[in-house]
C-alpha positions in Angstrom: 19.1 -6.6 13.7 21.6 -4.0 14.1 21.5 -0.4 13.8 18.9 0.6 16.5 21.1 3.4 18.0 21.9 6.8 17.0 24.1 9.6 18.4 27.8 9.9 19.8 27.4 11.0 23.4 23.9 11.5 23.6 23.3 8.0 22.5 19.4 6.9 21.7 18.5 3.1 21.4 14.6 2.5 20.5 13.3 -1.0 20.8 10.0 -2.4 20.0 7.3 -3.5 17.2 4.1 -1.8 16.1 2.1 -4.5 17.3 4.2 -5.9 20.2 3.1 -5.5 23.8 5.2 -2.0 24.2 8.2 -0.2 22.6 10.5 2.3 24.3 13.9 3.3 24.2 17.3 3.8 26.3 19.0 6.9 26.6 22.5 6.8 27.5 24.8 9.6 28.0 22.3 12.2 29.3 24.6 13.9 32.2 23.6 13.9 35.7 21.7 16.6 37.2 19.2 17.1 34.3 15.7 18.1 35.6 12.8 17.2 33.9 9.0 15.8 34.8 7.0 13.2 33.3 4.6 15.9 32.3 7.6 17.2 30.1 7.8 14.0 28.0 4.2 13.4 28.1 3.4 16.7 26.6 5.5 15.9 23.6 4.1 12.2 23.2 0.5 14.0 23.5 1.5 16.0 20.0 2.6 12.8 17.9 -0.3 10.4 19.4 -2.6 9.0 16.9 -6.5 9.4 16.9 -6.6 13.0 17.8 -8.7 14.1 14.4 -10.2 12.6 11.4 -7.1 13.7 9.6 -4.8 10.8 11.3 -4.8 7.4 11.9 -7.9 6.2 14.1 -5.7 3.9 16.0 -6.1 4.8 19.7 -3.0 5.1 21.9 -2.6 7.0 24.9 0.9 6.9 24.7 1.5 7.1 28.3 5.4 6.8 29.1 7.1 5.3 32.2 10.5 6.0 33.1 12.1 2.7 34.6 15.6 3.9 35.2 18.3 6.4 35.4 16.5 9.2 37.6 15.7 9.8 41.2 12.9 11.8 42.4 13.2 15.2 43.8 11.5 16.3 47.1 8.6 17.8 45.2 7.9 14.6 44.1 7.4 15.5 40.6 10.6 16.7 39.3 13.0 13.9 37.9 16.6 14.2 38.1 19.2 12.4 36.0 21.7 10.4 37.5 23.9 9.9 34.6 23.0 6.3 34.2 20.8 5.0 31.2 17.2 6.5 31.1 14.9 3.6 30.1 11.5 4.7 29.0 8.6 2.4 28.2 5.4 3.2 25.9 2.6 0.4 25.8 0.9 -0.5 23.0 -3.0 -1.3 23.7 -5.1 -1.0 20.5 -3.4 -3.4 18.1 -5.7 -4.7 15.3 -3.4 -7.2 13.9 -6.4 -8.8 12.0 -6.5 -6.0 9.5 -3.4 -7.0 8.3 -4.1 -10.6 7.7 -4.7 -10.3 3.4 -1.4 -8.8 3.3 0.6 -11.4 5.1 2.3 -12.6 1.7 1.9 -9.4 -0.2 4.1 -6.6 -0.9 2.7 -3.2 -0.5 3.9 -0.9 -3.2 6.1 1.9 -2.0 6.4 0.3 1.4 9.3 -1.1 3.1 7.8 -4.8 2.8 9.8 -6.2 0.0 13.0 -4.5 1.0 12.9 -5.8 4.7 12.1 -9.4 3.6 14.9 -9.6 1.0 17.3 -8.4 3.9 16.0 -10.6 6.7 14.0 -13.3 5.3 11.1 -12.6 7.2 9.1 -9.3 7.9 6.2 -8.5 10.4 3.3 -7.8 8.3 1.0 -6.4 11.3 1.9 -2.6 10.7 5.3 -3.4 9.5 6.7 -4.4 12.7 10.2 -2.5 13.4 9.7 -0.5 10.3 6.6 1.0 11.5 6.7 4.8 12.2 5.1 3.5 15.5 8.7 3.3 16.6 9.0 7.1 16.5 7.0 7.3 19.8 10.2 6.5 21.8 12.1 8.9 19.6 9.9 11.8 21.0 10.3 10.7 24.4 14.3 10.7 23.7 13.8 14.4 22.3 12.0 15.5 25.4 15.1 14.8 27.4 17.3 16.3 24.9 15.7 19.5 24.8 16.7 19.9 28.5 20.3 19.3 28.2 21.4 22.5 26.3 20.6 25.7 28.2 17.9 28.1 26.4 17.4 25.7 23.3 13.7 26.1 22.0 12.9 23.5 19.3 9.7 23.9 17.0 8.4 22.8 14.1 5.3 23.2 11.7 3.9 21.9 8.4 4.7 24.5 5.8 2.9 22.5 2.8 0.9 19.6 2.2 0.9 18.1 -1.4 -0.1 21.0 -3.6 -1.0 23.3 -1.0 1.4 25.6 1.0 1.1 28.1 3.7 1.2 31.8 3.5 4.7 32.7 5.3 3.6 36.1 5.7 0.7 34.9 8.3 3.4 32.5 10.3 2.3 32.6 13.8 4.0 30.0 16.3 1.5 30.4 18.9 -1.2 29.2 16.5 0.6 25.6 16.3 -0.5 24.5 19.2 -4.1 25.8 19.4 -7.1 23.4 19.7 -8.4 24.4 16.1 -5.4 23.4 14.2 -5.1 19.4 13.7 -2.2 20.5 11.2 0.6 22.1 13.0 0.2 24.9 10.4 1.6 28.3 11.6 -0.9 29.7 9.1 -4.6 30.1 10.4 -5.8 30.7 7.2 -4.3 27.8 5.9 -6.4 25.3 8.1 -9.7 25.3 5.9 -7.6 24.8 2.8 -5.8 21.7 4.3 -8.9 20.4 5.9 -10.6 20.7 2.5 -7.9 19.4 0.6 -7.4 16.5 2.9 -11.0 15.6 3.4 -11.0 14.9 -0.6 -7.6 12.7 -0.5 -9.0 10.7 2.6 -12.6 9.7 1.0 -10.9 8.9 -2.2 -8.8 6.2 -0.4 -5.5 7.8 -1.3 -2.9 9.7 0.6 -0.5 12.4 0.4 2.7 14.0 1.3 4.2 17.0 3.2 6.9 19.3 3.9 7.9 20.1 7.7 10.1 23.0 8.8 12.2 22.6 12.3 13.6 25.8 13.9 16.0 25.9 16.7 16.5 28.6 18.6 19.3 29.2 21.2 21.8 27.1 19.8 25.2 28.0 20.8 27.8 29.3 18.4 30.6 26.6 17.8 28.8 23.2 17.6 29.8 20.7 15.1 32.8 20.2 13.0 34.2 20.7 9.6 34.8 17.6 8.3 33.1 14.3 9.4 30.7 15.3 12.5 28.9 18.2 11.0 26.2 19.6 12.6 24.2 19.6 9.6 25.3 16.4 8.6 24.0 14.8 11.8 20.6 16.8 11.8 20.4 15.7 8.2 20.9 12.1 9.1 18.5 12.2 12.0 15.7 13.5 10.0 16.5 11.1 7.2 16.2 7.9 9.6 12.2 9.2 10.0 10.1 6.8 8.2 8.7 7.9 4.8 11.3 11.2 4.8 12.7 11.2 1.2 14.6 14.6 1.2 16.1 17.3 3.7 17.5 20.6 3.0 19.2 23.1 5.6 18.8 26.9 5.4 18.0 27.9 1.8 18.9 24.1 0.8 18.0 23.8 -2.9 17.0 27.2 -3.2 20.8 28.1 -3.1 21.3 26.5 -6.7 19.3 28.8 -8.1 20.6 32.2 -6.6 24.0 34.0 -7.1 26.7 34.0 -4.4 25.9 37.9 -3.7 22.2 36.9 -2.7 23.2 33.5 -1.1 25.9 34.9 1.2 24.8 36.0 5.0 26.5 39.3 5.3 27.6 40.2 8.6 28.4 43.4 10.9 29.5 44.0 14.4 26.8 44.8 16.8 26.9 46.9 19.5 27.5 44.7 22.3 30.5 43.1 20.5 28.8 40.2 19.0 28.5 39.6 15.2 25.0 40.3 13.3 24.0 38.3 10.6 22.1 40.1 8.1 20.1 37.1 6.6 20.1 33.3 7.4 20.3 31.3 4.3 22.9 29.1 5.7 20.4 27.8 8.4 22.5 28.7 11.2 25.4 26.5 10.4 28.5 27.4 8.0 31.3 24.6 7.3 29.4 22.4 9.6 29.5 24.4 12.6 26.7 26.4 14.3 26.8 30.2 13.9 24.5 31.2 16.8 21.8 32.0 14.5 18.8 29.8 14.4 19.2 26.4 13.0 16.5 25.8 10.1 16.1 22.3 8.6 13.3 21.2 6.2 12.1 17.6 5.3 9.9 16.3 2.9 7.8 13.4 3.9 6.2 10.9 1.1 2.3 9.9 1.0 1.5 7.2 3.0 2.1 3.7 1.3 -1.0 2.1 2.8 -3.8 3.0 1.0 -7.4 1.5 0.1 -6.7 2.2 -3.8 -5.6 -1.0 -5.5 -2.1 -1.0 -6.5 -0.1 -3.5 -8.7 2.4 -5.8 -6.9 3.8 -9.2 -6.3 3.5 -11.7 -3.4 6.2 -13.9 -1.5 5.4 -16.7 -4.2 6.3 -14.4 -7.0 2.9 -14.0 -8.2 1.2 -10.8 -9.5 -1.5 -9.3 -7.2 -3.2 -6.2 -6.6 -3.1 -4.7 -3.2 -5.4 -2.8 -1.2 -4.4 -2.2 2.2 -7.3 -2.3 5.1 -6.9 -0.7 8.4 -6.0 2.5 10.2 -3.5 4.6 8.5 -2.6 8.5 8.1 -4.0 10.1 5.0 -0.7 12.5 5.4 2.0 11.1 7.8 3.4 14.4 7.6 1.2 15.7 10.1 2.4 13.8 13.0 5.9 14.1 11.8 6.1 17.3 13.0 6.8 16.5 16.7 9.4 13.8 15.4 11.4 16.0 13.8 11.5 18.3 16.7 13.1 15.5 18.7 15.5 14.2 16.1 16.8 17.8 15.7 16.6 18.3 19.6 18.7 14.9 19.8 21.4 16.0 17.4 21.9 19.5 19.0 22.3 18.0 22.3 24.6 15.5 21.2 26.7 18.1 19.7 26.6 20.3 22.7 28.1 17.4 24.8 30.6 16.6 22.4 31.8 20.2 21.9 31.8 20.7 25.7 34.1 17.4 26.2 36.5 18.6 23.5 36.9 22.3 24.5 35.9 22.2 27.8 33.6 25.2 27.3 30.4 26.5 25.8 
């Protein structure tokens, strides 16, 4: 199977399956001298790992990361320093329950990758989707933790801004609240927690699922990253985000709303600041103009569809061409968009790190 690698200079290759013994990634192109700790990576993985609330899959995976190559230890014994060679990371699977999928070994789940995967490869791993499972994204989060260290001053944060028909109140936006223990949804609006909880409890108890919209904001992105034609920064961000399982739409900045307003409203006007640097009076462009970063915050949103593995019977067919009704047992996220927040952060961080290195290589400056 090809196409397991993304990135140009900062290249990430992921490997492993949902119910295999382990999964992981190889990060190639990380410059030498980048300093990070295992905790830096583990903290990001802990945000994504399953089983942390009743609102996500109850699969119990510690997602403990091991760095196998590409680093040397600093004198403090905790800090790792990249050597410029490939950084290989491994995450073991410890809580697979393959028997949960026995009944769908020959059945195609509606809305899932089962049928398309089988048509393309002539076989499929029915145990949690195998390679097409969102379990693979743990490796991306590990790679994203390193990507964040490459661009000086880069901060990438994400939030769930809507779930099904329920949305946050942006007037209540509080980044600090996202990481609080009483917030299982990555919402920046404290008032939305109970709304989301009640809503998702109803969805979960009915055996169904629901989608979500995630917003990623990258601060500290230098101006000048990207290119005007085939290496647009927003193009690669969109590609990275669309590669996440269950993502069906991406927008940058004002996105689709830009089609509903006038040129006067959409244009990000500018004035010269006292420090000799331009000041933008708005950010409808999401920090990217003509495929090149402006120095403003880079803003992207992506839509995650409802989880296809649900308890409600759905009409489908099996490998023999017979009509069947499929009901998926096992442990699944009633809203997979919740745990997509740290994945989206990682994929945006990887795109920006890649373009940072490309820009440095082409111009010799940042």
